[in-house]
Every structure is written in C-alpha cells, then in structure tokens.
C-alpha positions in Angstrom: -17.7 -62.2 -16.2 -18.6 -65.8 -15.3 -22.3 -65.2 -15.0 -25.0 -67.4 -16.7 -28.8 -67.7 -16.4 -30.0 -70.3 -14.0 -31.5 -73.4 -15.6 -34.6 -73.3 -13.4 -36.3 -70.4 -11.7 -36.0 -71.1 -8.0 -38.8 -70.4 -5.5 -36.8 -67.6 -4.0 -37.3 -65.5 -7.3 -33.6 -65.2 -8.3 -33.2 -64.7 -12.0 -29.4 -64.9 -12.1 -26.9 -67.2 -10.6 -23.8 -65.1 -9.9 -21.4 -67.9 -9.2 -18.2 -68.2 -11.2 -18.9 -71.9 -11.6 -22.2 -72.1 -13.4 -24.2 -74.9 -15.1 -24.3 -75.0 -18.9 -27.2 -76.5 -20.7 -25.9 -78.8 -23.5 -28.0 -78.8 -26.8 -29.0 -82.1 -28.2 -30.2 -81.8 -31.8 -32.8 -79.1 -32.0 -34.0 -79.4 -28.5 -32.2 -78.5 -25.2 -31.3 -81.5 -23.0 -32.0 -79.9 -19.6 -30.7 -83.0 -17.8 -27.2 -82.8 -19.2 -25.7 -80.1 -17.1 -21.9 -79.6 -17.0 -20.0 -77.5 -14.4 -17.7 -75.0 -16.1 -15.3 -72.4 -14.9 -15.8 -69.4 -17.2 -12.5 -67.9 -16.0 -10.7 -70.8 -17.5 -11.1 -69.2 -20.9 -9.1 -66.2 -19.7 -5.3 -66.2 -20.4 -3.2 -65.8 -17.3 -2.2 -62.3 -18.4 -5.8 -61.2 -18.4 -6.5 -62.8 -15.0 -3.5 -61.1 -13.6 -4.7 -57.7 -15.0 -8.0 -58.2 -13.2 -6.2 -58.9 -9.9 -4.4 -55.6 -10.2 -7.7 -53.7 -9.7 -8.4 -55.5 -6.4 -7.4 -54.3 -2.9 -5.0 -56.3 -0.8 -7.6 -58.1 1.2 -9.7 -59.1 -1.9 -6.6 -60.2 -3.7 -5.6 -62.5 -0.8 -9.0 -64.1 -0.8 -8.8 -64.6 -4.6 -5.6 -66.5 -4.2 -7.5 -69.1 -2.1 -10.0 -69.9 -4.8 -7.9 -72.5 -6.7 -4.3 -73.4 -7.5 -4.3 -71.5 -10.7 -5.4 -68.3 -9.1 -2.8 -68.8 -6.4 -0.1 -69.2 -9.0 -1.2 -66.3 -11.2 -1.5 -64.0 -8.1 2.0 -64.9 -7.0 3.6 -64.4 -10.4 1.8 -61.1 -11.0 2.7 -59.5 -7.7 5.3 -56.8 -8.3 4.9 -55.0 -5.0 5.4 -56.5 -1.6 5.4 -54.9 1.8 6.5 -57.0 4.8 6.5 -56.6 8.5 10.3 -57.2 8.8 10.4 -58.8 12.2 13.0 -61.5 12.8 10.2 -64.1 13.3 9.4 -64.2 9.6 13.0 -65.3 8.6 12.0 -69.0 8.5 9.1 -68.2 6.0 11.1 -66.1 3.6 12.1 -69.0 1.3 8.6 -70.2 0.7 7.3 -66.7 0.5 9.6 -65.7 -2.3 9.1 -69.0 -4.0 5.6 -67.9 -4.5 6.2 -64.2 -5.1 9.1 -64.6 -7.6 8.3 -61.5 -9.7 8.6 -58.8 -7.0 10.3 -55.7 -8.2 9.3 -53.3 -5.4 9.9 -54.3 -1.9 9.3 -52.6 1.5 10.6 -53.9 4.8 9.3 -52.2 7.9 10.0 -53.1 11.5 8.6 -51.3 14.6 10.9 -50.0 17.4 10.0 -52.7 19.9 10.8 -55.6 17.7 14.0 -57.3 16.4 14.3 -56.8 12.7 15.6 -59.1 9.9 19.3 -59.8 10.0 22.0 -59.6 7.3 21.5 -63.2 6.5 17.8 -62.7 5.8 18.4 -59.6 3.6 21.1 -61.6 1.6 18.6 -64.4 1.1 16.0 -61.9 -0.2 18.5 -60.4 -2.6 19.3 -63.9 -4.0 15.6 -64.7 -4.5 14.6 -61.2 -5.9 17.3 -60.4 -8.5 14.9 -58.1 -10.4 14.3 -55.6 -7.6 14.2 -52.0 -8.8 12.8 -50.3 -5.7 13.6 -51.0 -2.0 12.5 -49.3 1.1 14.0 -50.1 4.5 12.4 -48.8 7.7 13.5 -49.6 11.2 15.7 -52.5 10.1 18.2 -52.0 12.9 19.9 -55.4 12.7 21.2 -54.8 9.2 24.8 -53.8 9.1 27.2 -52.4 6.5 28.2 -56.0 5.5 24.5 -56.9 5.0 24.0 -53.9 2.7 27.2 -54.8 0.7 25.9 -58.4 0.1 22.5 -57.0 -0.8 24.0 -54.5 -3.3 26.1 -57.2 -5.1 22.9 -59.2 -6.0 20.5 -56.3 -6.7 22.4 -54.6 -9.5 19.1 -53.5 -11.2 18.1 -51.3 -8.3 16.9 -47.9 -9.3 15.4 -46.5 -6.1 16.6 -46.9 -2.5 14.9 -45.4 0.6 16.3 -46.1 4.0 15.2 -44.8 7.4 15.9 -45.4 11.1 18.6 -48.1 10.3 21.9 -48.6 12.0 24.3 -49.2 9.1 26.4 -46.3 8.0 28.5 -44.7 5.3 30.1 -48.0 4.2 26.7 -49.5 3.5 25.7 -46.5 1.4 29.0 -46.6 -0.5 28.5 -50.3 -1.3 25.1 -49.5 -2.8 26.7 -46.7 -5.0 29.5 -49.0 -6.1 27.4 -52.0 -7.1 24.1 -50.5 -8.1 25.1 -48.6 -11.3 21.5 -48.0 -12.3 20.5 -46.3 -9.0 18.5 -43.1 -9.8 16.9 -42.1 -6.5 18.5 -42.2 -3.0 16.6 -41.2 0.1 18.3 -41.3 3.5 16.5 -40.5 6.8 17.8 -40.9 10.4 20.6 -43.2 9.5 22.2 -43.8 12.8 25.5 -45.2 11.5 26.5 -41.8 10.0 28.3 -39.9 12.7 31.2 -37.5 13.1 33.9 -40.2 12.5 32.1 -41.7 9.5 33.9 -42.0 6.1 32.8 -39.8 3.3 30.1 -40.9 0.9 31.1 -40.7 -2.7 30.8 -42.3 -6.1 33.3 -45.2 -6.8 36.6 -44.1 -8.3 36.0 -46.2 -11.4 32.6 -44.8 -12.1 32.7 -43.3 -15.6 29.1 -42.1 -15.3 26.3 -42.1 -12.7 22.5 -42.6 -13.1 21.7 -40.8 -9.9 19.0 -38.2 -10.4 17.6 -37.4 -7.0 19.0 -37.3 -3.4 16.9 -36.6 -0.3 18.6 -36.3 3.1 16.4 -36.0 6.2 17.2 -35.6 9.9 20.9 -36.6 9.7 23.4 -35.7 12.5 26.4 -35.5 10.1 24.9 -35.3 6.7 27.9 -33.3 5.5 29.6 -36.7 4.7 27.5 -36.6 1.5 29.4 -33.6 0.3 31.7 -35.5 -2.2 28.7 -37.3 -3.6 26.6 -34.1 -4.1 29.5 -32.2 -5.6 30.7 -34.8 -8.1 27.4 -36.2 -9.4 26.9 -34.4 -12.7 23.5 -36.1 -13.4 21.9 -34.9 -10.2 18.6 -33.0 -10.8 16.8 -33.0 -7.5 18.3 -32.2 -4.0 16.3 -32.1 -0.8 17.9 -31.5 2.5 15.5 -31.4 5.4 16.1 -30.9 9.2 19.7 -31.9 9.0 22.2 -30.6 11.6 25.3 -28.6 11.0 26.3 -25.8 8.6 25.3 -26.4 5.0 26.8 -23.3 3.3 30.0 -25.0 2.5 28.3 -28.0 1.0 26.2 -25.8 -1.3 29.3 -23.9 -2.3 31.0 -27.2 -3.3 27.9 -28.2 -5.3 27.9 -24.9 -7.2 31.6 -25.2 -8.0 31.2 -28.6 -9.4 29.2 -27.5 -12.5 25.9 -28.8 -11.1 22.9 -29.5 -13.3 20.4 -29.3 -10.5 16.9 -28.2 -11.4 15.1 -28.6 -8.1 16.4 -27.7 -4.6 14.5 -28.0 -1.4 16.0 -26.6 1.8 14.0 -26.9 5.1 15.0 -26.1 8.7 18.7 -25.9 7.9 21.5 -23.7 9.0 21.8 -22.0 5.7 22.6 -18.3 5.1 22.8 -15.9 2.2 26.1 -17.5 1.4 24.4 -20.7 0.6 21.7 -19.0 -1.5 24.5 -17.2 -3.3 26.0 -20.6 -4.2 22.6 -21.8 -5.4 22.4 -18.8 -7.7 25.3 -20.3 -9.7 23.1 -23.3 -10.6 21.5 -21.5 -13.5 19.3 -24.5 -14.4 17.2 -24.3 -11.2 13.5 -24.3 -11.9 12.1 -25.2 -8.5 13.3 -23.8 -5.2 12.0 -24.3 -1.7 13.4 -22.1 1.1 11.5 -23.3 4.2 12.2 -22.0 7.7 15.8 -21.1 7.2 16.0 -18.0 9.5 19.4 -16.9 8.3 18.3 -16.3 4.7 17.3 -12.8 3.8 16.4 -10.5 0.9 20.1 -10.4 -0.2 20.2 -14.2 -0.8 16.9 -14.2 -2.6 18.1 -11.3 -4.9 21.2 -13.4 -5.8 18.9 -16.3 -6.8 16.4 -14.2 -8.7 19.1 -12.4 -10.8 20.8 -15.6 -11.9 18.2 -18.3 -11.9 16.0 -16.9 -14.6 14.5 -20.3 -15.4 12.8 -20.4 -12.0 9.2 -21.7 -12.3 8.3 -22.7 -8.8 9.2 -20.7 -5.7 8.2 -21.6 -2.1 9.3 -19.4 0.7 8.4 -19.9 4.4 9.9 -16.9 6.1 8.9 -18.2 9.6 7.8 -14.6 10.3 11.3 -13.4 10.8 10.8 -10.4 8.4 14.2 -11.1 6.8 12.5 -11.7 3.4 10.0 -9.2 2.1 9.3 -6.7 -0.6 12.9 -6.1 -1.6 13.6 -9.7 -2.5 10.2 -10.2 -4.1 10.7 -7.2 -6.3 13.8 -8.8 -7.7 11.8 -12.0 -8.3 9.2 -10.0 -10.2 11.9 -8.3 -12.3 14.0 -11.3 -13.3 11.9 -14.5 -12.9 9.4 -14.0 -15.8 8.8 -17.7 -16.2 7.3 -18.1 -12.7 4.3 -20.3 -12.6 3.9 -21.1 -8.9 4.5 -18.9 -5.9 3.9 -19.8 -2.2 4.6 -17.2 0.5 4.2 -18.3 4.1 5.0 -16.0 6.9 6.3 -13.4 4.5 5.0 -9.8 5.0 4.7 -8.8 1.3 2.9 -5.6 0.5 1.0 -4.2 -2.4 4.2 -2.9 -4.0 5.8 -6.4 -4.5 2.6 -8.3 -5.2 1.6 -5.8 -7.9 5.0 -6.1 -9.6 4.8 -9.9 -9.5 1.2 -9.8 -10.8 2.2 -7.5 -13.7 5.5 -9.1 -14.7 5.0 -12.8 -14.1 2.3 -13.3 -16.7 2.6 -17.1 -16.6 1.7 -17.3 -12.8 -0.9 -20.0 -12.4 -0.7 -21.0 -8.8 -0.4 -18.6 -5.8 -0.6 -19.1 -2.1 -0.5 -16.3 0.5 -0.4 -17.5 4.1 0.2 -16.1 7.5 0.9 -12.6 6.4 -0.3 -9.6 8.4 0.3 -7.2 5.5 -1.9 -8.8 2.8 -5.4 -7.4 2.8 -8.2 -6.4 0.5 -6.1 -4.0 -1.5 -3.5 -6.7 -2.3 -6.2 -9.3 -3.3 -8.0 -6.7 -5.5 -4.6 -6.0 -7.2 -4.1 -9.7 -7.9 -7.6 -10.1 -9.2 -7.0 -7.3 -11.7 -3.6 -8.3 -13.0 -3.2 -12.1 -12.7 -5.0 -13.1 -15.8 -3.4 -16.6 -16.0 -4.0 -17.5 -12.3 -5.8 -20.9 -12.0 -5.4 -21.8 -8.3 -5.4 -19.3 -5.4 -5.0 -20.0 -1.7 -5.4 -17.4 1.0 -4.8 -18.5 4.6 -4.5 -16.6 7.8 -4.4 -13.1 6.2 -6.5 -10.0 7.2 -8.7 -10.3 4.2 -12.4 -9.4 4.3 -15.5 -10.1 2.1 -14.6 -7.0 0.1 -11.3 -8.5 -1.1 -13.0 -11.8 -2.0 -15.7 -9.9 -4.0 -13.0 -8.7 -6.3 -12.4 -12.2 -7.5 -15.9 -12.4 -8.9 -14.8 -10.4 -12.0 -11.0 -10.8 -11.8 -8.7 -13.7 -12.6 -10.8 -15.1 -15.6 -9.0 -18.4 -15.6 -9.4 -19.1 -11.9 -10.8 -22.6 -11.3 -10.0 -23.2 -7.6 -10.1 -20.7 -4.6 -9.3 -21.7 -1.1 -9.8 -19.3 1.8 -8.9 -20.6 5.3 -8.5 -19.0 8.7 -9.3 -15.5 7.5 -11.4 -14.4 10.5 -13.2 -11.5 8.8 -14.4 -13.5 5.8 -17.9 -14.8 6.1 -19.6 -17.9 4.7 -22.1 -15.8 2.8 -19.4 -14.4 0.5 -18.5 -17.9 -0.5 -22.1 -18.7 -1.5 -22.3 -15.4 -3.4 -19.1 -16.1 -5.2 -20.3 -19.6 -6.3 -23.4 -18.0 -7.7 -21.4 -15.4 -9.6 -18.9 -17.9 -11.0 -20.5 -21.4 -11.2 -17.4 -23.0 -12.7 -15.2 -21.9 -9.8 -14.6 -24.4 -6.9 -14.6 -22.4 -3.7 -13.4 -24.0 -0.4 -13.8 -22.0 2.8 -14.0 -22.6 6.6 -17.1 -24.5 7.4 -17.3 -26.3 4.0 -15.4 -29.4 5.3 -16.4 -32.2 7.6 -13.8 -34.6 8.9 -14.1 -38.3 9.4 -11.7 -40.5 11.2 -11.1 -43.9 9.5 -8.8 -46.7 10.7 -6.9 -48.3 7.8 -4.4 -51.2 8.4 -4.3 -50.3 12.1 -3.5 -46.6 11.5 -5.8 -43.7 12.0 -6.4 -41.6 8.8 -8.3 -38.3 8.7 -10.6 -38.0 5.7 -12.0 -34.6 4.7 -15.3 -34.4 2.8 -16.1 -31.2 1.0 -19.8 -31.4 0.1 -20.1 -28.0 -1.5 -17.0 -28.6 -3.7 -18.4 -32.0 -4.7 -21.4 -30.2 -6.3 -19.1 -28.4 -8.7 -18.4 -31.5 -10.8 -15.4 -32.6 -12.7 -12.8 -30.1 -11.3 -12.9 -32.0 -8.0 -11.2 -35.0 -9.5 -8.4 -32.8 -10.7 -7.8 -31.1 -7.4 -8.1 -34.2 -5.2 -6.2 -36.7 -7.3 -3.1 -38.1 -5.7 0.3 -38.9 -7.3 0.8 -41.5 -9.9 1.5 -44.4 -7.6 -2.1 -45.3 -7.2 -1.5 -47.5 -4.2 -1.6 -45.1 -1.4 -3.9 -45.5 1.6 -5.6 -42.1 0.9 -6.4 -43.2 -2.6 -8.0 -46.4 -1.3 -10.0 -44.4 1.2 -11.3 -42.1 -1.5 -12.3 -45.0 -3.7 -14.2 -46.8 -0.9 -15.9 -43.9 0.8 -16.2 -41.4 -2.0 -14.6 -38.7 0.1 -12.0 -36.1 -0.8 -9.0 -36.7 1.5 -7.6 -33.2 2.3 -4.9 -31.7 4.4 -4.7 -28.1 5.4 -1.0 -27.9 4.5 -0.7 -25.4 1.7 2.4 -27.0 0.3 0.7 -30.4 0.0 -2.2 -28.8 -1.8 0.1 -27.0 -4.3 2.1 -30.2 -4.8 -1.1 -31.9 -6.0 -2.0 -29.0 -8.1 1.4 -28.9 -9.7 1.4 -32.6 -10.4 -2.0 -32.4 -12.1 -1.1 -29.5 -14.3 2.1 -31.2 -15.4 0.2 -34.3 -16.2 -2.4 -32.5 -18.3 0.2 -30.5 -20.2 2.1 -33.7 -21.1 -0.9 -35.4 -22.7 
C-alpha cells in the first residue's frame, strides 16, 4: 500500500521508495514526461472505513504514532477508537473534555488508579458519562474517590451499559443498586473488594418495577459482606453464571435461597468459601447446571458431590480441588460416573481417586475429552493404563504431581486414539526419554514435559510478564496454535507478546490450561 517505483535509480542501489508519499510520473502523449512529478498520498484513495480497519491491526504505540501523520489520520483514529484505558488519576481531570472530544466513539472504557494516587472524582465520572453515551463496558479499578452519588449520576447517563466490573472502590450497595435500576441492559456484573459493602449495608436487589432483567453473569470476589447480594441472586431468573471467590461468611443459606427461587443457573464456581454439603445439596436443585467448580472448600464431602451428581445430569464440566482433605474421593466420583454421562471435562486436584472410580468414569463417561489429574498420591501407572484403554474420546490429558512412571506413560502410545495433547509435569519418576519415545510413536501428539520449556521475562507497559517457550511442541505444527490461543478479546498483553516474540505464553496452572482448551473446543464446534 502506498509504494511506487522510484523515478531514478539512486547511487545507493535502492529499487523501491517505501514512502507513503511517492512521486508519480505524468504521461504526456506517447512519451513519459519525467520532469512533471506530482506528490500524491496513496492513502487518500482509501475510504475512512478502510483506513480505520487498518488501524485496528496496529499496537497501541504504532497507532499513536500514526495519529501524528496528518489531520485526517488523527480524526480517523479518534473516531474509530472503541476501547480506551486511562490512568484515572485526578490530574487528568482538566484534559477529559478535549480527550473525549477526540475519542467520541468509545464503547469500552477502563479507569485504573494506583493506591498511592488520588483517583478521579464524582464530577469527572459524570462528565465522562455525558460525553460517552454509548458505553457498553466499563471497568473501574482503585477509583476510591467515587461515591454512591457518583455512580448514580453515571448510571443515569449510561443506560446502554452491558458489562460492569468494579474493584477496590469505596462506594457501596447504593451505588450498585443505582446501576441495576438505570442500566436495564446490564448483562455482566463483577464486584471485587468493594469497600463500601459492610455489615450495615443495605441489600442489593433488582428494582421493584423491573419486569425483567438482562443480567446473565455475576462474579463476587473478596467481599467482607457479600451476603447482601442474596436478594439479587435469588430473584434474577435470567442468571446463567455465578462465581463466588474468596468471600467471607457462611454461603449455605445464600445457595439455598438461590435454589428455592427456580434458578436457571448453568455455571457455578465456588472457591475458598465457607460452603458445606448443605450448599451442594441446594446446588443439586439447579438441574440445568452444566459447569461446576468446587475449589478449596474443605467442608464439602462425598455426600454433597453425590447430591449434585444424582440431580445435575446435564453436567459437562466438573472441577474439584479437594485441598488434600480426603473428604472427596472414590464414593463421590463413582456417583459422577453413574449419573453424569454427558461429562466432557474433569479436573481433579488434591483428590485421592483410585483405580475403582477412574475405571468407572472412563467406562461410563464416553464423551470425556479433557482430563486433568493433579497432586494425588493414589494415581499411578495402573490408573493411567486404565484411562489409556477405556477413554477413547479423550483429546487433552494433564498429569501433574502424581506417582506415575515411564511405564504408565508408555500405555498412552497405543491407548486414547483421539489424544492430541499430553502434559506431564512434576512427576519425579517420569524421565525425558519417555517423552521423546512417545513423540516418535505418535507424531501427531503434542507432548509437554518437564525440561521442554524455557522461560523468558519480558517487561510490557511497565509490568513484568513471564513468557514460556516450548521448542519441542513448536515442531509439532498446527496443534500449537489451538492449544496456545487466548480468549476472543484479542487485546491481551499475552497475545501481544506472542505475536511479537513468537513464543507460547504458558502458565503451569492446570485450570488455566483447561479453560483455554475448553474455549477452543467450543469455538471449533460452533463453526
């Protein structure tokens, strides 16, 4: 684009002039008038929409530099910017008017302020809401100067808001209720460390005149008195996803209220909560549940898991982190094998399952495609050989911190015919030679083992990121793109690192690995 041959061959030997502004030789009759040279901007032939589309493929720094080329590029860049992330310090308040005069098409806004700085005030937030009436996604982090009144004014102007994420802010229940009252299209609500929610806070609920709600997902993290959300959780009929992570207090009662409210929940994530089998029994009444995460909830046992397995027969994804309490084991897993025949993904961390329960799951759950066994002292070569024989549909398999030897890995050379990805980590008896041998036996299988990865530390936007390169996996070809691809946003720092360095960014967290695998499988099945 914008390239033309140079009119004369310079002494430096260049054959092409790569400037966007290039000389054009004007023809006169049958001959070329070399002397009549006209400067021309080849990008001038592009419509603004095409130029804006090109800008979308550029990184933040390159896009800023492009906006300095000419007035037209500055205008197109501003009008085509739909995402904006600001360092929300009070010092930028005087620049907000001119900033949003330029970026007048923003629909996704992030305001972040560090702990040592004074954040934007209610007045600044109200001014932003007046300038950005088309906002659909907003993220507030560390904006401690914003109060309930500021959130109410903001909600009145941003009625098209669909996604709200707040963290480390000082407003409370009144501000959240104002958002629920005025933002009728709100679909996703994420609340983390909201300091204004305390024991004396009012309850958070849908407005009384709300005939219907668009709310689909609620995520509560690290709240002192998150139980104030109970009326909202119990009365929102459209709620599909609920995540409660590291929140204080007893949550059994809240889960009971949700179950009694004829919930349509399909995904529930409970992590580091005070939840017992009573809470799991309440979850079992939500018959539409397809995804369940029970992570580090030491009061949950086999009895609660049996309740869930017997009633939630649509369960497709089950993650259990038993925290090595030995309260969940073969008894609960046998019930899963008996009743959850649609299971596609199973992650067991710190759960001492044996050959008996794993053989039942491998035999009965014929749709099982993703399996992770981590931190279990009872899973050895016999269990791996059983999985290799019986899990015909298995595609992704992760073994971490289990007493497995080379003999168990050898069984995978002939078993699991659909296996495309095998990850073996922190299994002390497994040697690197078995990995090389397995790659030779199954050339289409991507094998990742200890010693295959090299880490590099990269600084991006002032933050340190760890990038993991897997040279042996890279040789396997196209499957790498499937395993390593990120979620659909496309703007994450890890995605940028991968594109610039050609590395596979990896984390050793099994749950993160399976989240990527699950996303990729769902995307491929929908196309």
